[in-house]
C-alpha positions as CSV (number, residue, x, y, z in Angstrom):
1,M,3.7,-20.7,-1.4
2,G,6.8,-19.1,0.1
3,V,6.9,-20.9,3.4
4,R,8.5,-24.2,2.5
5,G,12.2,-24.7,2.3
6,L,12.8,-22.5,5.3
7,T,16.4,-22.5,6.5
8,R,16.0,-20.8,9.9
9,P,13.6,-22.7,12.1
10,E,14.9,-20.8,15.1
11,A,13.5,-17.6,13.7
12,A,10.6,-15.8,15.3
13,S,7.4,-17.6,14.5
14,I,3.6,-17.2,14.6
15,I,1.0,-19.9,14.6
16,V,-2.1,-19.2,12.7
17,T,-5.3,-21.3,12.7
18,P,-8.8,-20.6,11.3
19,A,-11.4,-19.9,14.0
20,R,-15.1,-19.2,14.0
21,G,-17.4,-19.5,11.1
22,H,-15.7,-17.1,8.7
23,G,-12.2,-18.3,9.2
24,K,-10.8,-15.7,11.7
25,L,-7.1,-16.0,12.2
26,R,-5.6,-16.0,15.6
27,D,-2.2,-16.2,17.2
28,S,-1.8,-19.5,18.9
29,R,1.5,-21.0,20.0
30,D,-0.3,-24.4,20.7
31,A,-1.3,-24.9,17.0
32,C,0.4,-27.5,14.9
33,R,1.5,-25.3,12.0
34,T,4.5,-23.0,12.4
35,V,5.3,-20.2,9.9
36,C,8.9,-19.0,10.4
37,A,10.4,-15.7,9.4
38,A,12.2,-16.2,6.0
39,D,15.8,-15.4,5.3
40,K,17.6,-14.6,2.1
41,G,18.7,-18.1,1.6
42,R,15.1,-19.5,1.1
43,P,14.3,-20.7,-2.4
44,M,11.0,-19.6,-4.0
45,D,8.3,-22.3,-3.7
46,F,5.1,-22.1,-5.8
47,A,3.2,-24.6,-3.7
48,I,0.5,-23.2,-1.5
49,A,1.1,-24.5,2.0
50,P,-1.8,-26.0,4.1
51,D,-1.8,-23.0,6.4
52,Q,-2.0,-20.6,3.5
53,Q,-4.9,-22.6,2.0
54,A,-6.6,-22.3,5.4
55,I,-6.2,-18.5,5.2
56,L,-7.6,-18.4,1.7
57,D,-10.5,-20.6,2.7
58,G,-11.1,-18.0,5.4
59,I,-11.1,-15.2,2.8
60,D,-13.7,-17.1,0.8
61,S,-15.9,-17.6,3.8
62,F,-15.6,-13.9,4.6
63,A,-16.6,-13.0,1.0
64,R,-19.7,-15.3,1.2
65,R,-20.8,-13.3,4.3
66,H,-19.9,-9.8,3.2
67,L,-19.1,-9.7,-0.5
68,A,-21.7,-11.8,-2.3
69,P,-22.0,-10.8,-6.0
70,A,-25.3,-9.1,-5.4
71,E,-23.8,-7.1,-2.5
72,V,-20.8,-6.1,-4.6
73,R,-23.1,-4.8,-7.4
74,R,-25.2,-2.9,-4.8
75,R,-22.2,-1.2,-3.4
76,D,-21.0,-0.2,-6.8
77,R,-24.4,1.0,-7.8
78,D,-25.0,3.0,-4.6
79,R,-21.3,4.1,-4.3
80,V,-20.8,2.6,-0.9
81,P,-17.2,2.8,0.4
82,P,-15.9,-0.3,2.2
83,Y,-14.9,1.4,5.4
84,D,-17.4,-0.7,7.3
85,L,-15.5,-3.8,6.4
86,L,-12.3,-2.8,8.2
87,P,-13.2,-4.3,11.6
88,A,-14.2,-7.6,9.9
89,L,-11.0,-7.6,7.9
90,A,-9.0,-6.9,11.1
91,E,-10.8,-9.7,12.9
92,L,-9.9,-12.0,10.0
93,G,-6.3,-11.1,10.5
94,V,-5.7,-9.6,7.0
95,L,-4.6,-6.1,8.1
96,G,-1.8,-7.3,10.2
97,L,-0.9,-10.4,8.2
98,A,2.6,-9.2,7.1
99,A,3.3,-6.9,10.0
100,P,6.0,-7.9,12.5
101,V,4.9,-9.7,15.6
102,E,6.5,-7.1,17.8
103,H,4.1,-4.5,16.4
104,G,1.0,-6.7,16.9
105,G,1.0,-8.4,13.4
106,L,1.1,-12.0,12.5
107,G,4.5,-11.9,10.8
108,L,3.5,-14.2,7.9
109,G,5.3,-12.3,5.2
110,W,4.4,-10.8,1.8
111,T,4.0,-14.0,-0.2
112,T,1.1,-15.0,2.0
113,L,-0.3,-11.4,1.8
114,A,0.0,-11.5,-2.0
115,L,-2.2,-14.6,-2.1
116,V,-4.7,-13.0,0.2
117,Q,-4.8,-9.8,-1.8
118,E,-5.4,-11.7,-5.0
119,R,-8.1,-13.8,-3.5
120,L,-9.9,-10.9,-1.9
121,A,-9.8,-8.8,-5.1
122,G,-11.2,-11.7,-7.0
123,H,-14.4,-11.2,-4.9
124,A,-14.3,-7.4,-4.8
125,Y,-11.4,-5.2,-5.7
126,F,-12.5,-2.4,-3.4
127,A,-12.1,-4.8,-0.4
128,A,-8.5,-5.5,-1.4
129,S,-7.9,-1.8,-2.1
130,I,-9.0,-0.7,1.4
131,C,-6.8,-3.4,2.9
132,N,-3.9,-2.2,0.7
133,R,-4.4,1.4,1.8
134,V,-4.2,0.4,5.4
135,V,-1.1,-1.8,4.9
136,A,1.0,-0.1,2.2
137,F,0.2,3.6,2.7
138,G,-0.5,3.5,6.4
139,L,1.1,0.7,8.4
140,M,4.3,0.2,6.4
141,T,4.9,4.0,6.2
142,I,4.6,4.3,10.0
143,L,6.7,1.2,10.7
144,K,9.5,2.2,8.4
145,N,9.6,6.0,9.1
146,G,7.6,6.7,12.3
147,T,9.0,7.4,15.7
148,T,8.7,4.9,18.5
149,A,5.7,6.9,19.9
150,Q,4.0,7.0,16.4
151,R,4.5,3.3,15.9
152,A,3.1,2.5,19.3
153,D,0.1,4.7,18.8
154,L,-0.8,4.0,15.1
155,A,0.3,0.5,14.3
156,P,-2.2,-1.3,16.7
157,R,-5.0,0.9,15.5
158,L,-4.3,0.2,11.9
159,I,-4.0,-3.5,12.4
160,A,-7.3,-3.5,14.4
161,G,-9.1,-1.7,11.6
162,R,-9.7,1.4,13.8
163,C,-7.6,3.8,11.7
164,L,-7.3,4.7,8.1
165,I,-4.6,6.9,6.5
166,A,-5.0,8.4,3.0
167,L,-1.9,9.4,1.1
168,A,-2.6,13.0,-0.1
169,L,0.2,13.3,-2.7
170,S,-1.3,14.4,-6.0
171,E,-1.8,18.1,-6.8
172,P,-3.2,20.0,-9.8
173,E,0.3,20.4,-11.1
174,A,2.0,17.5,-9.4
175,G,0.9,14.0,-10.5
176,T,3.5,11.7,-11.9
177,D,6.0,14.6,-11.3
178,A,5.8,14.4,-7.5
179,G,8.7,16.9,-7.4
180,A,6.3,19.6,-8.5
181,I,4.6,19.8,-5.2
182,R,3.5,23.3,-4.2
183,T,1.7,22.6,-0.9
184,R,3.9,24.2,1.7
185,A,4.3,23.9,5.5
186,E,6.1,26.4,7.7
187,R,7.1,26.1,11.3
188,V,5.0,28.1,13.8
189,T,4.7,28.1,17.5
190,E,2.0,25.5,17.5
191,G,4.0,23.2,15.2
192,W,3.3,23.4,11.4
193,R,1.0,25.5,9.3
194,I,0.0,24.0,6.0
195,T,-1.3,25.8,2.9
196,G,-2.0,24.3,-0.5
197,R,-4.2,21.9,-2.4
198,K,-4.3,18.2,-3.1
199,T,-6.5,16.5,-5.6
200,W,-7.7,13.0,-6.7
201,I,-7.0,11.7,-3.2
202,S,-8.6,8.2,-2.8
203,D,-10.6,7.4,0.3
204,A,-9.7,10.8,2.0
205,G,-13.3,11.2,3.1
206,G,-13.2,8.1,5.3
207,A,-9.7,8.6,6.5
208,D,-8.7,9.5,10.0
209,Y,-5.5,11.1,8.8
210,L,-4.2,12.6,5.6
211,L,-0.5,11.8,5.0
212,T,0.4,15.0,3.3
213,P,3.7,15.7,1.5
214,C,4.6,19.4,1.9
215,R,7.4,21.6,0.8
216,T,9.1,22.6,4.0
217,A,12.5,24.0,2.7
218,P,11.9,27.5,1.3
219,G,13.3,27.7,-2.2
220,S,13.7,24.0,-2.7
221,M,13.0,22.4,-6.0
222,G,12.2,18.8,-7.2
223,T,12.0,16.1,-4.6
224,S,14.3,17.7,-2.1
225,G,12.9,19.8,0.7
226,I,9.7,17.8,1.1
227,S,8.4,16.6,4.4
228,L,5.6,14.2,5.4
229,L,3.0,15.5,7.8
230,L,0.2,13.4,9.3
231,V,-2.8,15.7,9.3
232,P,-6.0,14.8,11.1
233,R,-8.8,14.9,8.5
234,V,-11.0,16.8,10.8
235,S,-8.9,19.9,11.2
236,T,-9.7,23.6,11.0
237,G,-8.8,24.9,7.5
238,I,-9.5,21.7,5.6
239,A,-12.1,21.8,2.9
240,M,-13.0,18.7,0.9
241,T,-15.0,18.2,-2.3
242,E,-15.8,14.7,-3.7
243,L,-14.9,14.3,-7.4
244,A,-17.2,12.6,-9.9
245,K,-15.7,9.8,-11.9
246,I,-16.7,6.8,-14.2
247,G,-15.4,3.9,-12.2
248,N,-14.2,2.6,-8.8
249,N,-17.4,3.9,-7.3
250,C,-16.7,2.3,-3.9
251,M,-13.4,4.3,-3.6
252,P,-14.3,8.0,-3.5
253,S,-11.7,10.5,-4.7
254,W,-11.4,14.0,-3.2
255,D,-10.1,17.4,-3.8
256,I,-8.7,18.9,-0.6
257,G,-7.8,22.5,0.3
258,Y,-5.5,23.3,3.2
259,D,-6.0,26.9,4.3
260,G,-3.6,27.5,7.2
261,V,-4.1,24.1,8.7
262,I,-2.2,23.8,12.0
263,V,-0.7,20.4,13.1
264,A,1.5,19.6,16.1
265,A,5.3,19.4,15.7
266,D,5.2,15.7,16.2
267,A,3.0,15.2,13.1
268,L,6.2,14.9,11.1
269,I,6.7,11.4,9.7
270,G,10.4,10.7,9.1
271,R,13.1,13.3,8.8
272,E,12.4,16.9,7.9
273,N,13.0,17.7,4.2
274,E,13.4,14.0,3.5
275,G,9.8,13.0,2.9
276,F,10.3,11.9,-0.6
277,K,12.9,9.3,0.6
278,A,10.3,8.1,3.1
279,L,7.7,7.7,0.4
280,M,10.2,5.8,-1.8
281,S,11.1,3.5,1.1
282,T,7.6,2.0,1.0
283,L,6.7,2.3,-2.7
284,H,7.5,-1.3,-3.4
285,Y,4.8,-2.4,-0.8
286,A,2.2,-0.4,-2.7
287,R,3.3,-1.8,-6.0
288,A,3.2,-5.4,-4.6
289,S,-0.3,-4.8,-3.2
290,M,-1.6,-3.4,-6.4
291,A,0.0,-6.1,-8.6
292,A,-1.5,-8.9,-6.5
293,S,-4.9,-7.3,-6.3
294,V,-5.2,-6.3,-9.9
295,T,-4.2,-9.9,-10.8
296,G,-7.2,-11.1,-8.7
297,A,-9.5,-8.8,-10.6
298,A,-8.1,-10.0,-13.9
299,Q,-8.6,-13.6,-13.0
300,A,-12.2,-12.8,-12.0
301,A,-12.8,-11.3,-15.5
302,V,-11.4,-14.4,-17.2
303,D,-13.6,-16.6,-15.1
304,I,-16.7,-14.6,-16.0
305,A,-15.8,-14.8,-19.7
306,L,-15.0,-18.5,-19.5
307,A,-18.3,-19.3,-17.9
308,H,-20.1,-17.2,-20.6
309,V,-18.5,-18.9,-23.6
310,K,-19.3,-22.3,-22.2
311,E,-23.0,-21.4,-21.8
312,R,-23.7,-19.1,-24.7
313,R,-24.8,-21.0,-27.8
314,Q,-24.8,-19.7,-31.4
315,F,-25.1,-21.7,-34.6
316,G,-26.1,-24.7,-32.6
317,Q,-23.0,-24.9,-30.3
318,P,-21.3,-23.1,-27.4
319,I,-19.3,-20.1,-28.7
320,G,-16.4,-21.5,-26.7
321,S,-16.1,-24.2,-29.4
322,F,-15.1,-21.7,-32.0
323,Q,-11.3,-21.4,-32.5
324,A,-11.3,-17.6,-32.4
325,V,-13.0,-17.6,-29.0
326,R,-10.8,-20.4,-27.7
327,H,-7.7,-18.6,-28.6
328,M,-8.9,-15.4,-27.1
329,L,-9.5,-17.2,-23.7
330,A,-6.1,-18.9,-24.0
331,D,-4.4,-15.5,-24.4
332,M,-6.4,-14.0,-21.5
333,Q,-5.5,-16.8,-19.1
334,T,-1.9,-16.7,-20.2
335,R,-1.6,-13.0,-19.5
336,V,-3.1,-13.4,-16.0
337,D,-0.7,-16.3,-15.2
338,Q,2.2,-14.1,-16.3
339,S,0.9,-11.3,-14.0
340,R,0.5,-13.7,-11.1
341,L,4.0,-15.0,-11.4
342,M,5.4,-11.4,-11.4
343,A,3.3,-10.5,-8.4
344,W,4.5,-13.5,-6.6
345,R,8.1,-12.9,-7.5
346,L,7.9,-9.3,-6.2
347,A,6.3,-10.5,-2.9
348,W,9.1,-13.0,-2.5
349,L,11.8,-10.4,-3.2
350,I,10.3,-8.2,-0.5
351,E,9.9,-11.0,2.0
352,T,13.5,-12.1,1.5
353,G,14.9,-8.6,1.7
354,R,16.2,-8.4,-1.9
355,S,16.3,-5.2,-4.0
356,C,13.2,-5.0,-6.1
357,R,12.9,-1.5,-7.6
358,R,12.7,-2.8,-11.2
359,E,10.6,-5.8,-10.4
360,A,8.1,-3.6,-8.5
361,A,7.6,-1.4,-11.6
362,Q,7.4,-4.5,-13.8
363,A,4.8,-6.1,-11.7
364,K,2.6,-3.0,-11.6
365,L,3.0,-2.5,-15.3
366,V,2.1,-6.1,-16.3
367,A,-0.8,-6.5,-13.9
368,T,-2.6,-3.3,-14.9
369,E,-2.2,-3.8,-18.6
370,T,-3.3,-7.4,-18.2
371,L,-6.5,-6.3,-16.5
372,Q,-7.2,-3.9,-19.4
373,F,-6.4,-6.6,-21.9
374,V,-8.7,-9.3,-20.4
375,T,-11.6,-6.9,-19.6
376,D,-11.5,-5.5,-23.1
377,R,-11.7,-8.9,-24.6
378,G,-14.2,-10.0,-22.0
379,M,-16.5,-7.2,-23.0
380,Q,-16.2,-8.3,-26.6
381,L,-17.0,-11.9,-25.7
382,L,-20.0,-11.1,-23.5
383,A,-21.2,-8.5,-26.0
384,S,-24.6,-7.1,-24.9
385,A,-24.5,-9.2,-21.7
386,G,-21.3,-7.4,-20.7
387,Y,-22.6,-4.0,-21.7
388,A,-25.6,-4.3,-19.3
389,A,-25.5,-2.0,-16.4
390,D,-25.5,-4.8,-13.8
391,S,-22.7,-6.8,-15.6
392,D,-19.7,-7.6,-13.5
393,M,-17.5,-7.4,-16.6
394,Q,-18.4,-3.8,-17.3
395,R,-17.6,-2.9,-13.7
396,L,-14.2,-4.5,-13.9
397,W,-13.6,-2.9,-17.3
398,R,-14.5,0.6,-16.0
399,D,-12.5,0.2,-12.8
400,G,-9.5,-1.3,-14.5
401,R,-8.9,1.8,-16.6
402,L,-7.7,3.7,-13.6
403,Y,-4.8,1.4,-12.6
404,S,-2.5,2.0,-15.6
405,F,-2.1,5.6,-14.5
406,G,-3.1,5.6,-10.8
407,E,-0.3,5.3,-8.3
408,G,2.3,6.1,-11.0
409,T,1.6,6.0,-14.8
410,N,2.7,3.0,-16.7
411,E,4.8,5.3,-18.9
412,I,6.9,6.2,-15.8
413,Q,7.1,2.6,-14.9
414,R,8.7,1.8,-18.3
415,D,11.1,4.7,-17.8
416,L,12.1,3.4,-14.4
417,I,12.6,-0.1,-15.8
418,A,14.8,1.4,-18.5
419,R,16.9,3.3,-16.0
420,E,17.4,0.2,-13.9
421,L,18.7,-1.4,-17.1
422,G,21.3,1.3,-17.4
423,L,19.6,3.3,-20.2
C-alpha cells in the first residue's frame, strides 16, 4: 500500500530486505526492491506491495519470538513495561522506518509505518505504543523542532532504541485544556529552573528524558508563552510516583514533581515561548500512530470473537449460526474496516505532505470508538469466557477505555472537526 504509482523515481530511495530469522530490515542498495520517496502527485493505492508484506512478515516473526499470547498475558499480569523490546524493535528497523535517510532512518513513509503499527498492535498494543512514543513524541518532535546538534545527538539514539522520551504535558488542572499549564521555568545562570507538577505521564519511569512544556513568559495565558524543555529524568529535584489504574498495565503512568529542577540552556526544544506551536507541529504523527495501532487492537478483538462464535456451541449448533450473532460480527468487522481506511488515509496525507488537521482528529475519534464498540460486543459474545481474568478480550476491553480520552478527548476531537468545517 502506498508505494505503487510513484511519479518520481529519481527521488531518494532506500532498499529494504528481510534478514536473519526474525525479519530484520537492513539498508541495502544492492537489493532488488526500491522504495522511493513519494510526492504529492502519487495516487493512493490500497494494495500491499511485496516489500511491505516482507516487513509485515518480519513483524509476525518478531511477535512469535517476543510476543506470544502467553507472554503478552504474563506481561499484563505482572505489569511489565516493554522497554526491553526497544533494542529488538530497533534491530527490526521499526523505530526508524519513516525517518528520513539523512537522519539514519529507512525513509519508507507513513503508509508503511501505519501497516506496521497495526500489525504490531494486533499482537500486543503495548509494543506498538512504545514504538509510537519513540517515533511520534520523540523522534518527530526532535526532527521538526530540534537544533542541528539536538537532531545529531538524539535521532540516532532514538532510532537505535537507546533513548526514550516521555511527553510530560498533563497537569492536575491542565488536561484537554493544555493552555492551563502552570508548571513554570525561569532563566537562571545555569540555564532554566523548573517548578511545577505533571500527572498521568505515560512511560515516564522508563524514559531518559521528559519533554516538559513550561510557562516561560511571566503573565502569559492560554497557549502563548509556553516553551518545551527536554529534562533528563534523573535530575535533582524530580520526584515521581507511579499511579494505580485499571488497564494498560504494561504502560505505567506517573505523577511528577519538579522542585527547582535545573536544566541547561540548550534543553530548549524549538523557539522560546512557542512550545505549543511545536507540539501542534507533530500532533498529526501521534494521531496517525494511535489510529493505526488502535485499529490493530480492534481487529484482534474481532478475530478473538469470530473464533469463539465458530467454536462455541449452544442448542446443538455454533452460536455463530444465529442471526443476532452473525449481524453483531458483521457490524464489528465493518467498523474496524472503516477505522483502517481512515488510518490509511491519514498516513497517506502525511506521506504526501497534505493538510490533515481534520482527518487526524477523525481517525483518532473513529479508531478509539471502534475499539470500544468491538470489545464491548466481544465481551458480550464471549460471556464468561471473556470475563475470565486471563481472557485476551477483557484485557483489550480494559485497555481500550483509555484511548477515547487519552491524548485528547474525543469530545475535543469532535469540536476540532466542527471548527474545520467552519462551525
